[in-house]
PyMOL Python script that loads the backbone (N, CA, C, O; Angstrom):
from pymol import cmd

cmd.read_pdbstr("""\
ATOM      1  N   MET A   1      11.043  16.721  10.207  1.00  0.00           N
ATOM      2  CA  MET A   1      11.444  15.444   9.759  1.00  0.00           C
ATOM      3  C   MET A   1      10.610  14.581   9.234  1.00  0.00           C
ATOM      4  O   MET A   1       9.713  13.932   9.772  1.00  0.00           O
ATOM      5  N   VAL A   2      11.090  14.631   7.763  1.00  0.00           N
ATOM      6  CA  VAL A   2       9.530  13.918   6.875  1.00  0.00           C
ATOM      7  C   VAL A   2       9.141  12.557   7.192  1.00  0.00           C
ATOM      8  O   VAL A   2       9.621  11.740   6.405  1.00  0.00           O
ATOM      9  N   PRO A   3       8.265  11.969   8.297  1.00  0.00           N
ATOM     10  CA  PRO A   3       7.613  10.469   7.903  1.00  0.00           C
ATOM     11  C   PRO A   3       8.143   9.444   7.184  1.00  0.00           C
ATOM     12  O   PRO A   3       8.118   9.273   5.965  1.00  0.00           O
ATOM     13  N   GLU A   4       8.563   8.862   7.930  1.00  0.00           N
ATOM     14  CA  GLU A   4       9.153   7.209   6.666  1.00  0.00           C
ATOM     15  C   GLU A   4       9.072   7.121   6.272  1.00  0.00           C
ATOM     16  O   GLU A   4       9.806   7.175   5.285  1.00  0.00           O
ATOM     17  N   ASP A   5       7.198   6.605   6.470  1.00  0.00           N
ATOM     18  CA  ASP A   5       6.110   6.309   5.465  1.00  0.00           C
ATOM     19  C   ASP A   5       5.399   7.051   4.561  1.00  0.00           C
ATOM     20  O   ASP A   5       4.406   6.554   4.030  1.00  0.00           O
ATOM     21  N   ALA A   6       5.838   8.429   4.244  1.00  0.00           N
ATOM     22  CA  ALA A   6       5.760   9.584   3.877  1.00  0.00           C
ATOM     23  C   ALA A   6       5.407   8.962   1.458  1.00  0.00           C
ATOM     24  O   ALA A   6       6.015   8.568   0.463  1.00  0.00           O
ATOM     25  N   ALA A   7       4.464   9.232   1.799  1.00  0.00           N
ATOM     26  CA  ALA A   7       4.510   8.178   0.058  1.00  0.00           C
ATOM     27  C   ALA A   7       5.079   9.479  -1.170  1.00  0.00           C
ATOM     28  O   ALA A   7       5.412   9.002  -2.255  1.00  0.00           O
ATOM     29  N   ARG A   8       5.195  11.032  -1.037  1.00  0.00           N
ATOM     30  CA  ARG A   8       6.729  11.470  -2.123  1.00  0.00           C
ATOM     31  C   ARG A   8       8.045  11.652  -1.545  1.00  0.00           C
ATOM     32  O   ARG A   8       8.394  12.069  -0.441  1.00  0.00           O
ATOM     33  N   ALA A   9       8.573  11.317  -2.365  1.00  0.00           N
ATOM     34  CA  ALA A   9       9.753  11.067  -2.663  1.00  0.00           C
ATOM     35  C   ALA A   9      10.369  12.618  -2.143  1.00  0.00           C
ATOM     36  O   ALA A   9      10.538  13.288  -3.162  1.00  0.00           O
ATOM     37  N   TRP A  10      10.753  13.394  -0.929  1.00  0.00           N
ATOM     38  CA  TRP A  10      11.079  13.940  -1.234  1.00  0.00           C
ATOM     39  C   TRP A  10      12.693  14.072  -1.059  1.00  0.00           C
ATOM     40  O   TRP A  10      13.442  13.208  -0.604  1.00  0.00           O
ATOM     41  N   GLY A  11      13.175  15.871  -1.715  1.00  0.00           N
ATOM     42  CA  GLY A  11      14.647  16.278  -1.832  1.00  0.00           C
ATOM     43  C   GLY A  11      14.542  17.490  -2.341  1.00  0.00           C
ATOM     44  O   GLY A  11      13.510  18.075  -2.668  1.00  0.00           O
ATOM     45  N   PRO A  12      15.363  17.762  -2.386  1.00  0.00           N
ATOM     46  CA  PRO A  12      16.221  19.528  -3.675  1.00  0.00           C
ATOM     47  C   PRO A  12      15.468  19.839  -4.535  1.00  0.00           C
ATOM     48  O   PRO A  12      15.012  20.956  -4.779  1.00  0.00           O
ATOM     49  N   THR A  13      15.242  18.611  -5.183  1.00  0.00           N
ATOM     50  CA  THR A  13      14.192  18.595  -6.684  1.00  0.00           C
ATOM     51  C   THR A  13      13.785  18.202  -6.405  1.00  0.00           C
ATOM     52  O   THR A  13      13.939  18.636  -5.263  1.00  0.00           O
ATOM     53  N   THR A  14      12.961  17.307  -6.278  1.00  0.00           N
ATOM     54  CA  THR A  14      11.436  17.292  -5.940  1.00  0.00           C
ATOM     55  C   THR A  14      10.277  17.825  -5.177  1.00  0.00           C
ATOM     56  O   THR A  14       9.167  17.378  -5.465  1.00  0.00           O
ATOM     57  N   THR A  15      10.398  18.830  -4.130  1.00  0.00           N
ATOM     58  CA  THR A  15      10.144  19.351  -3.017  1.00  0.00           C
ATOM     59  C   THR A  15       9.481  21.130  -3.899  1.00  0.00           C
ATOM     60  O   THR A  15      10.014  22.200  -4.191  1.00  0.00           O
ATOM     61  N   THR A  16       7.847  20.433  -4.035  1.00  0.00           N
ATOM     62  CA  THR A  16       8.162  22.417  -4.023  1.00  0.00           C
ATOM     63  C   THR A  16       7.391  22.781  -3.056  1.00  0.00           C
ATOM     64  O   THR A  16       6.796  21.948  -2.373  1.00  0.00           O
ATOM     65  N   ILE A  17       7.300  23.974  -2.875  1.00  0.00           N
ATOM     66  CA  ILE A  17       6.782  25.352  -2.302  1.00  0.00           C
ATOM     67  C   ILE A  17       5.176  24.757  -1.455  1.00  0.00           C
ATOM     68  O   ILE A  17       4.996  25.142  -0.299  1.00  0.00           O
ATOM     69  N   ASN A  18       4.306  24.009  -1.997  1.00  0.00           N
ATOM     70  CA  ASN A  18       2.836  23.500  -1.731  1.00  0.00           C
ATOM     71  C   ASN A  18       3.407  21.525  -0.812  1.00  0.00           C
ATOM     72  O   ASN A  18       2.677  20.695  -0.269  1.00  0.00           O
ATOM     73  N   ASP A  19       4.344  21.514  -0.957  1.00  0.00           N
ATOM     74  CA  ASP A  19       4.438  20.408  -0.194  1.00  0.00           C
ATOM     75  C   ASP A  19       5.343  20.392   0.694  1.00  0.00           C
ATOM     76  O   ASP A  19       5.511  19.582   1.606  1.00  0.00           O
ATOM     77  N   ALA A  20       5.973  21.367   0.399  1.00  0.00           N
ATOM     78  CA  ALA A  20       7.042  22.169   2.037  1.00  0.00           C
ATOM     79  C   ALA A  20       5.438  22.724   3.070  1.00  0.00           C
ATOM     80  O   ALA A  20       5.156  21.973   4.004  1.00  0.00           O
ATOM     81  N   ILE A  21       4.394  24.129   2.820  1.00  0.00           N
ATOM     82  CA  ILE A  21       3.577  24.442   3.376  1.00  0.00           C
ATOM     83  C   ILE A  21       2.411  22.780   3.577  1.00  0.00           C
ATOM     84  O   ILE A  21       2.096  22.656   4.761  1.00  0.00           O
ATOM     85  N   GLU A  22       2.095  22.176   3.095  1.00  0.00           N
ATOM     86  CA  GLU A  22       1.569  20.854   3.012  1.00  0.00           C
ATOM     87  C   GLU A  22       2.642  20.703   4.744  1.00  0.00           C
ATOM     88  O   GLU A  22       2.320  21.103   5.863  1.00  0.00           O
ATOM     89  N   ALA A  23       3.351  20.301   4.498  1.00  0.00           N
ATOM     90  CA  ALA A  23       4.039  19.374   5.259  1.00  0.00           C
ATOM     91  C   ALA A  23       4.372  20.232   7.017  1.00  0.00           C
ATOM     92  O   ALA A  23       4.532  20.314   8.235  1.00  0.00           O
ATOM     93  N   TRP A  24       4.295  20.546   6.025  1.00  0.00           N
ATOM     94  CA  TRP A  24       4.527  22.495   7.880  1.00  0.00           C
ATOM     95  C   TRP A  24       2.971  21.898   8.688  1.00  0.00           C
ATOM     96  O   TRP A  24       2.874  21.089   9.611  1.00  0.00           O
ATOM     97  N   GLN A  25       1.913  22.611   7.972  1.00  0.00           N
ATOM     98  CA  GLN A  25       0.254  22.380   8.514  1.00  0.00           C
ATOM     99  C   GLN A  25       0.376  20.906   8.962  1.00  0.00           C
ATOM    100  O   GLN A  25      -0.360  20.544   9.880  1.00  0.00           O
ATOM    101  N   ALA A  26       1.285  19.964   8.374  1.00  0.00           N
ATOM    102  CA  ALA A  26       0.492  18.535   9.384  1.00  0.00           C
ATOM    103  C   ALA A  26       1.642  18.292  10.789  1.00  0.00           C
ATOM    104  O   ALA A  26       1.603  17.413  11.651  1.00  0.00           O
ATOM    105  N   ASN A  27       2.451  19.221  10.648  1.00  0.00           N
ATOM    106  CA  ASN A  27       3.693  18.441  11.535  1.00  0.00           C
ATOM    107  C   ASN A  27       3.410  19.974  12.549  1.00  0.00           C
ATOM    108  O   ASN A  27       4.279  19.975  13.421  1.00  0.00           O
ATOM    109  N   GLY A  28       2.672  20.981  12.663  1.00  0.00           N
ATOM    110  CA  GLY A  28       3.302  22.004  12.760  1.00  0.00           C
ATOM    111  C   GLY A  28       2.318  23.148  13.498  1.00  0.00           C
ATOM    112  O   GLY A  28       2.486  23.760  14.553  1.00  0.00           O
ATOM    113  N   TRP A  29       1.036  23.195  12.355  1.00  0.00           N
ATOM    114  CA  TRP A  29       0.188  23.298  12.710  1.00  0.00           C
ATOM    115  C   TRP A  29      -1.421  23.841  14.199  1.00  0.00           C
ATOM    116  O   TRP A  29      -2.112  24.754  14.650  1.00  0.00           O
ATOM    117  N   ASP A  30      -1.023  22.081  14.280  1.00  0.00           N
ATOM    118  CA  ASP A  30      -1.451  22.146  15.695  1.00  0.00           C
ATOM    119  C   ASP A  30      -1.244  23.182  16.304  1.00  0.00           C
ATOM    120  O   ASP A  30      -2.011  24.081  15.961  1.00  0.00           O
ATOM    121  N   ASP A  31      -0.312  23.532  17.303  1.00  0.00           N
ATOM    122  CA  ASP A  31       0.516  25.066  18.003  1.00  0.00           C
ATOM    123  C   ASP A  31      -0.385  26.129  17.713  1.00  0.00           C
ATOM    124  O   ASP A  31      -1.045  26.588  18.645  1.00  0.00           O
ATOM    125  N   LEU A  32      -0.553  26.724  16.245  1.00  0.00           N
ATOM    126  CA  LEU A  32      -1.204  27.688  16.594  1.00  0.00           C
ATOM    127  C   LEU A  32      -2.636  27.503  16.373  1.00  0.00           C
ATOM    128  O   LEU A  32      -3.289  26.564  15.917  1.00  0.00           O
ATOM    129  N   SER A  33      -3.050  29.057  16.978  1.00  0.00           N
ATOM    130  CA  SER A  33      -4.374  29.391  17.365  1.00  0.00           C
ATOM    131  C   SER A  33      -5.224  29.028  16.432  1.00  0.00           C
ATOM    132  O   SER A  33      -4.631  28.841  15.370  1.00  0.00           O
ATOM    133  N   PRO A  34      -7.024  28.739  16.328  1.00  0.00           N
ATOM    134  CA  PRO A  34      -8.061  28.361  14.754  1.00  0.00           C
ATOM    135  C   PRO A  34      -6.985  29.778  13.873  1.00  0.00           C
ATOM    136  O   PRO A  34      -6.116  30.040  13.041  1.00  0.00           O
ATOM    137  N   SER A  35      -7.756  30.191  14.700  1.00  0.00           N
ATOM    138  CA  SER A  35      -8.082  31.626  13.546  1.00  0.00           C
ATOM    139  C   SER A  35      -6.588  32.350  12.937  1.00  0.00           C
ATOM    140  O   SER A  35      -6.624  33.335  12.199  1.00  0.00           O
ATOM    141  N   THR A  36      -5.448  31.773  13.322  1.00  0.00           N
ATOM    142  CA  THR A  36      -4.222  31.986  12.320  1.00  0.00           C
ATOM    143  C   THR A  36      -4.156  30.397  11.483  1.00  0.00           C
ATOM    144  O   THR A  36      -3.852  30.257  10.299  1.00  0.00           O
ATOM    145  N   ALA A  37      -4.464  29.471  12.281  1.00  0.00           N
ATOM    146  CA  ALA A  37      -4.185  28.084  11.048  1.00  0.00           C
ATOM    147  C   ALA A  37      -5.696  28.376  10.318  1.00  0.00           C
ATOM    148  O   ALA A  37      -5.455  27.421   9.580  1.00  0.00           O
ATOM    149  N   ARG A  38      -6.577  28.676  10.013  1.00  0.00           N
ATOM    150  CA  ARG A  38      -7.657  29.197   8.920  1.00  0.00           C
ATOM    151  C   ARG A  38      -7.269  30.773   8.168  1.00  0.00           C
ATOM    152  O   ARG A  38      -7.854  31.227   7.185  1.00  0.00           O
ATOM    153  N   ARG A  39      -6.218  31.391   8.859  1.00  0.00           N
ATOM    154  CA  ARG A  39      -6.287  32.754   7.463  1.00  0.00           C
ATOM    155  C   ARG A  39      -4.633  31.939   7.155  1.00  0.00           C
ATOM    156  O   ARG A  39      -4.108  32.706   6.347  1.00  0.00           O
ATOM    157  N   TYR A  40      -3.990  31.196   7.330  1.00  0.00           N
ATOM    158  CA  TYR A  40      -3.062  30.537   6.797  1.00  0.00           C
ATOM    159  C   TYR A  40      -2.652  29.720   5.469  1.00  0.00           C
ATOM    160  O   TYR A  40      -1.744  29.619   4.643  1.00  0.00           O
ATOM    161  N   GLU A  41      -4.381  29.017   5.931  1.00  0.00           N
ATOM    162  CA  GLU A  41      -5.360  28.071   4.945  1.00  0.00           C
ATOM    163  C   GLU A  41      -5.663  29.212   4.036  1.00  0.00           C
ATOM    164  O   GLU A  41      -5.202  29.292   2.898  1.00  0.00           O
ATOM    165  N   GLY A  42      -6.396  30.026   4.538  1.00  0.00           N
ATOM    166  CA  GLY A  42      -6.695  30.748   3.120  1.00  0.00           C
ATOM    167  C   GLY A  42      -5.375  31.922   2.695  1.00  0.00           C
ATOM    168  O   GLY A  42      -5.830  32.526   1.725  1.00  0.00           O
ATOM    169  N   VAL A  43      -4.288  32.355   2.936  1.00  0.00           N
ATOM    170  CA  VAL A  43      -3.219  32.812   1.819  1.00  0.00           C
ATOM    171  C   VAL A  43      -2.182  31.680   1.594  1.00  0.00           C
ATOM    172  O   VAL A  43      -0.982  31.674   1.316  1.00  0.00           O
ATOM    173  N   TRP A  44      -2.766  31.083   1.739  1.00  0.00           N
ATOM    174  CA  TRP A  44      -2.288  30.130   0.579  1.00  0.00           C
ATOM    175  C   TRP A  44      -2.935  29.517  -0.702  1.00  0.00           C
ATOM    176  O   TRP A  44      -2.531  29.410  -1.860  1.00  0.00           O
ATOM    177  N   ARG A  45      -4.521  29.017   0.170  1.00  0.00           N
ATOM    178  CA  ARG A  45      -4.978  28.664  -0.908  1.00  0.00           C
ATOM    179  C   ARG A  45      -5.362  29.529  -2.105  1.00  0.00           C
ATOM    180  O   ARG A  45      -5.528  29.140  -3.261  1.00  0.00           O
ATOM    181  N   VAL A  46      -5.508  31.138  -1.486  1.00  0.00           N
ATOM    182  CA  VAL A  46      -5.852  32.163  -2.278  1.00  0.00           C
ATOM    183  C   VAL A  46      -4.221  32.488  -3.508  1.00  0.00           C
ATOM    184  O   VAL A  46      -4.270  32.587  -4.734  1.00  0.00           O
ATOM    185  N   ASN A  47      -3.784  32.520  -3.199  1.00  0.00           N
ATOM    186  CA  ASN A  47      -2.450  33.736  -3.496  1.00  0.00           C
ATOM    187  C   ASN A  47      -0.822  32.713  -3.511  1.00  0.00           C
ATOM    188  O   ASN A  47       0.108  33.226  -4.135  1.00  0.00           O
ATOM    189  N   ILE A  48      -0.592  31.455  -2.888  1.00  0.00           N
ATOM    190  CA  ILE A  48      -0.309  30.179  -3.033  1.00  0.00           C
ATOM    191  C   ILE A  48       0.525  28.956  -4.070  1.00  0.00           C
ATOM    192  O   ILE A  48       1.561  28.596  -4.631  1.00  0.00           O
ATOM    193  N   ARG A  49      -1.228  28.650  -3.696  1.00  0.00           N
ATOM    194  CA  ARG A  49      -1.733  27.210  -4.186  1.00  0.00           C
ATOM    195  C   ARG A  49      -1.623  27.108  -5.267  1.00  0.00           C
ATOM    196  O   ARG A  49      -0.871  26.151  -5.453  1.00  0.00           O
ATOM    197  N   ASP A  50      -1.977  27.602  -6.339  1.00  0.00           N
ATOM    198  CA  ASP A  50      -2.071  27.444  -8.181  1.00  0.00           C
ATOM    199  C   ASP A  50      -1.787  28.375  -8.757  1.00  0.00           C
ATOM    200  O   ASP A  50      -2.253  28.609  -9.872  1.00  0.00           O
ATOM    201  N   SER A  51      -0.170  29.873  -7.587  1.00  0.00           N
ATOM    202  CA  SER A  51       0.992  29.302  -8.740  1.00  0.00           C
ATOM    203  C   SER A  51       2.220  29.182  -8.123  1.00  0.00           C
ATOM    204  O   SER A  51       2.707  28.054  -8.196  1.00  0.00           O
ATOM    205  N   ILE A  52       2.927  30.104  -7.476  1.00  0.00           N
ATOM    206  CA  ILE A  52       3.953  29.532  -6.653  1.00  0.00           C
ATOM    207  C   ILE A  52       4.505  28.295  -6.154  1.00  0.00           C
ATOM    208  O   ILE A  52       5.619  27.801  -5.980  1.00  0.00           O
ATOM    209  N   GLY A  53       3.082  27.933  -5.962  1.00  0.00           N
ATOM    210  CA  GLY A  53       2.718  26.803  -4.929  1.00  0.00           C
ATOM    211  C   GLY A  53       3.481  25.768  -5.633  1.00  0.00           C
ATOM    212  O   GLY A  53       4.506  25.192  -5.265  1.00  0.00           O
ATOM    213  N   ARG A  54       2.688  25.611  -6.888  1.00  0.00           N
ATOM    214  CA  ARG A  54       3.585  24.521  -7.752  1.00  0.00           C
ATOM    215  C   ARG A  54       4.683  24.563  -8.217  1.00  0.00           C
ATOM    216  O   ARG A  54       4.941  23.995  -9.279  1.00  0.00           O
ATOM    217  N   ARG A  55       5.773  25.392  -7.377  1.00  0.00           N
ATOM    218  CA  ARG A  55       7.463  25.485  -8.314  1.00  0.00           C
ATOM    219  C   ARG A  55       8.419  25.064  -7.280  1.00  0.00           C
ATOM    220  O   ARG A  55       8.569  25.503  -6.140  1.00  0.00           O
ATOM    221  N   ARG A  56       9.076  24.064  -7.943  1.00  0.00           N
ATOM    222  CA  ARG A  56      10.188  23.252  -6.509  1.00  0.00           C
ATOM    223  C   ARG A  56      10.684  24.407  -5.981  1.00  0.00           C
ATOM    224  O   ARG A  56      10.567  25.401  -6.697  1.00  0.00           O
ATOM    225  N   ILE A  57      11.336  24.576  -4.653  1.00  0.00           N
ATOM    226  CA  ILE A  57      11.983  25.232  -4.246  1.00  0.00           C
ATOM    227  C   ILE A  57      13.459  25.413  -4.846  1.00  0.00           C
ATOM    228  O   ILE A  57      14.095  26.448  -5.047  1.00  0.00           O
ATOM    229  N   ALA A  58      13.895  23.684  -5.133  1.00  0.00           N
ATOM    230  CA  ALA A  58      15.640  24.566  -5.788  1.00  0.00           C
ATOM    231  C   ALA A  58      15.486  25.788  -6.917  1.00  0.00           C
ATOM    232  O   ALA A  58      16.303  26.707  -6.960  1.00  0.00           O
ATOM    233  N   SER A  59      14.413  25.700  -7.774  1.00  0.00           N
ATOM    234  CA  SER A  59      14.175  26.394  -9.342  1.00  0.00           C
ATOM    235  C   SER A  59      13.954  27.827  -8.361  1.00  0.00           C
ATOM    236  O   SER A  59      14.679  28.802  -8.557  1.00  0.00           O
ATOM    237  N   LEU A  60      13.398  27.834  -7.810  1.00  0.00           N
ATOM    238  CA  LEU A  60      13.482  29.235  -7.522  1.00  0.00           C
ATOM    239  C   LEU A  60      14.648  29.920  -7.020  1.00  0.00           C
ATOM    240  O   LEU A  60      15.437  29.458  -6.196  1.00  0.00           O
ATOM    241  N   GLY A  61      14.728  31.510  -7.795  1.00  0.00           N
ATOM    242  CA  GLY A  61      15.678  32.584  -6.907  1.00  0.00           C
ATOM    243  C   GLY A  61      15.391  33.691  -6.841  1.00  0.00           C
ATOM    244  O   GLY A  61      14.219  34.014  -7.034  1.00  0.00           O
ATOM    245  N   PRO A  62      16.278  34.555  -6.572  1.00  0.00           N
ATOM    246  CA  PRO A  62      15.586  35.858  -5.369  1.00  0.00           C
ATOM    247  C   PRO A  62      14.479  36.761  -6.812  1.00  0.00           C
ATOM    248  O   PRO A  62      13.614  37.625  -6.674  1.00  0.00           O
ATOM    249  N   TYR A  63      14.875  36.253  -7.776  1.00  0.00           N
ATOM    250  CA  TYR A  63      14.502  37.586  -9.245  1.00  0.00           C
ATOM    251  C   TYR A  63      12.857  36.928  -8.718  1.00  0.00           C
ATOM    252  O   TYR A  63      12.108  37.554  -7.967  1.00  0.00           O
ATOM    253  N   ASP A  64      12.528  35.488  -9.334  1.00  0.00           N
ATOM    254  CA  ASP A  64      11.505  34.561  -9.067  1.00  0.00           C
ATOM    255  C   ASP A  64      10.870  35.590  -7.404  1.00  0.00           C
ATOM    256  O   ASP A  64      10.564  36.763  -7.618  1.00  0.00           O
ATOM    257  N   VAL A  65      10.781  35.244  -6.431  1.00  0.00           N
ATOM    258  CA  VAL A  65      10.228  35.404  -5.294  1.00  0.00           C
ATOM    259  C   VAL A  65      10.070  36.774  -5.168  1.00  0.00           C
ATOM    260  O   VAL A  65       9.098  36.917  -4.426  1.00  0.00           O
ATOM    261  N   GLU A  66      10.576  38.050  -5.548  1.00  0.00           N
ATOM    262  CA  GLU A  66      10.954  39.093  -5.748  1.00  0.00           C
ATOM    263  C   GLU A  66       9.017  40.150  -6.678  1.00  0.00           C
ATOM    264  O   GLU A  66       8.112  40.919  -6.354  1.00  0.00           O
ATOM    265  N   ARG A  67       9.712  39.068  -8.290  1.00  0.00           N
ATOM    266  CA  ARG A  67       8.438  39.246  -8.805  1.00  0.00           C
ATOM    267  C   ARG A  67       7.124  38.881  -8.418  1.00  0.00           C
ATOM    268  O   ARG A  67       6.171  39.605  -8.707  1.00  0.00           O
ATOM    269  N   TYR A  68       6.954  37.539  -7.622  1.00  0.00           N
ATOM    270  CA  TYR A  68       5.687  36.993  -7.359  1.00  0.00           C
ATOM    271  C   TYR A  68       4.808  37.596  -6.069  1.00  0.00           C
ATOM    272  O   TYR A  68       3.670  37.376  -5.656  1.00  0.00           O
ATOM    273  N   PHE A  69       6.151  38.662  -5.541  1.00  0.00           N
ATOM    274  CA  PHE A  69       5.677  39.819  -4.005  1.00  0.00           C
ATOM    275  C   PHE A  69       5.316  40.698  -4.701  1.00  0.00           C
ATOM    276  O   PHE A  69       4.653  41.406  -3.942  1.00  0.00           O
ATOM    277  N   ARG A  70       5.308  41.100  -5.576  1.00  0.00           N
ATOM    278  CA  ARG A  70       5.250  42.664  -6.584  1.00  0.00           C
ATOM    279  C   ARG A  70       3.980  42.243  -7.113  1.00  0.00           C
ATOM    280  O   ARG A  70       3.018  42.890  -6.698  1.00  0.00           O
ATOM    281  N   GLY A  71       3.728  41.254  -7.981  1.00  0.00           N
ATOM    282  CA  GLY A  71       2.417  40.659  -7.841  1.00  0.00           C
ATOM    283  C   GLY A  71       1.171  40.813  -7.140  1.00  0.00           C
ATOM    284  O   GLY A  71      -0.001  41.065  -7.418  1.00  0.00           O
ATOM    285  N   LEU A  72       2.020  40.515  -5.910  1.00  0.00           N
ATOM    286  CA  LEU A  72       0.706  40.262  -5.145  1.00  0.00           C
ATOM    287  C   LEU A  72       0.623  41.795  -4.411  1.00  0.00           C
ATOM    288  O   LEU A  72      -0.347  42.408  -3.967  1.00  0.00           O
ATOM    289  N   LYS A  73       1.088  41.907  -4.433  1.00  0.00           N
ATOM    290  CA  LYS A  73       1.330  44.332  -3.825  1.00  0.00           C
ATOM    291  C   LYS A  73       0.488  44.563  -5.099  1.00  0.00           C
ATOM    292  O   LYS A  73      -0.582  45.098  -4.809  1.00  0.00           O
ATOM    293  N   THR A  74       0.606  44.376  -6.141  1.00  0.00           N
ATOM    294  CA  THR A  74      -0.276  44.408  -7.871  1.00  0.00           C
ATOM    295  C   THR A  74      -1.438  44.386  -7.907  1.00  0.00           C
ATOM    296  O   THR A  74      -2.255  45.201  -8.334  1.00  0.00           O
ATOM    297  N   ALA A  75      -1.570  43.086  -7.283  1.00  0.00           N
ATOM    298  CA  ALA A  75      -2.955  42.437  -7.420  1.00  0.00           C
ATOM    299  C   ALA A  75      -3.654  43.783  -5.657  1.00  0.00           C
ATOM    300  O   ALA A  75      -4.879  43.900  -5.644  1.00  0.00           O
ATOM    301  N   GLY A  76      -3.448  43.997  -5.339  1.00  0.00           N
ATOM    302  CA  GLY A  76      -4.046  44.670  -3.900  1.00  0.00           C
ATOM    303  C   GLY A  76      -4.030  43.996  -3.334  1.00  0.00           C
ATOM    304  O   GLY A  76      -5.106  43.552  -2.933  1.00  0.00           O
ATOM    305  N   LEU A  77      -2.834  43.443  -2.902  1.00  0.00           N
ATOM    306  CA  LEU A  77      -2.552  42.847  -0.630  1.00  0.00           C
ATOM    307  C   LEU A  77      -2.313  44.167  -0.368  1.00  0.00           C
ATOM    308  O   LEU A  77      -2.372  45.150  -1.107  1.00  0.00           O
ATOM    309  N   SER A  78      -2.063  44.062   0.669  1.00  0.00           N
ATOM    310  CA  SER A  78      -1.903  44.751   1.174  1.00  0.00           C
ATOM    311  C   SER A  78       0.398  44.455   2.255  1.00  0.00           C
ATOM    312  O   SER A  78       0.669  43.447   2.909  1.00  0.00           O
ATOM    313  N   GLN A  79       1.081  45.251   2.098  1.00  0.00           N
ATOM    314  CA  GLN A  79       1.628  44.867   2.400  1.00  0.00           C
ATOM    315  C   GLN A  79       1.993  43.944   4.054  1.00  0.00           C
ATOM    316  O   GLN A  79       2.858  43.073   4.153  1.00  0.00           O
ATOM    317  N   ALA A  80       1.096  44.419   5.199  1.00  0.00           N
ATOM    318  CA  ALA A  80       1.047  43.194   5.855  1.00  0.00           C
ATOM    319  C   ALA A  80       1.099  41.601   5.324  1.00  0.00           C
ATOM    320  O   ALA A  80       1.527  40.463   5.517  1.00  0.00           O
ATOM    321  N   SER A  81       0.344  42.446   4.537  1.00  0.00           N
ATOM    322  CA  SER A  81      -0.551  40.314   3.865  1.00  0.00           C
ATOM    323  C   SER A  81       0.596  39.898   3.086  1.00  0.00           C
ATOM    324  O   SER A  81       0.848  38.713   3.307  1.00  0.00           O
ATOM    325  N   VAL A  82       1.485  40.506   2.147  1.00  0.00           N
ATOM    326  CA  VAL A  82       2.672  39.996   1.557  1.00  0.00           C
ATOM    327  C   VAL A  82       3.061  39.331   2.436  1.00  0.00           C
ATOM    328  O   VAL A  82       2.827  38.168   2.763  1.00  0.00           O
ATOM    329  N   ARG A  83       4.130  40.658   3.122  1.00  0.00           N
ATOM    330  CA  ARG A  83       4.565  39.257   4.365  1.00  0.00           C
ATOM    331  C   ARG A  83       4.928  38.369   4.682  1.00  0.00           C
ATOM    332  O   ARG A  83       4.853  38.060   5.871  1.00  0.00           O
TER     333      ARG A  83
END
""", "prot")
cmd.dss("prot")
cmd.show_as("cartoon", "prot")
cmd.util.cbc("prot")
cmd.orient("prot")
């Protein structure tokens, strides 16, 4: 649930991957261990934020996601990291 005082207009046409990750971080990462939270932050910053993270969730299809995953593998990330 998004707080009522959220500055963003949330909805299927406005929410990006980055918006969703930032909301999850603000409302869920407290339950994670510090090392897991740091790893997630690093993965987001290096592999997601400036690429697919800018895309609106509603604009992504299976082909887009599969192409993104294949790009990560081609860039040398392990299968476990991509998963």
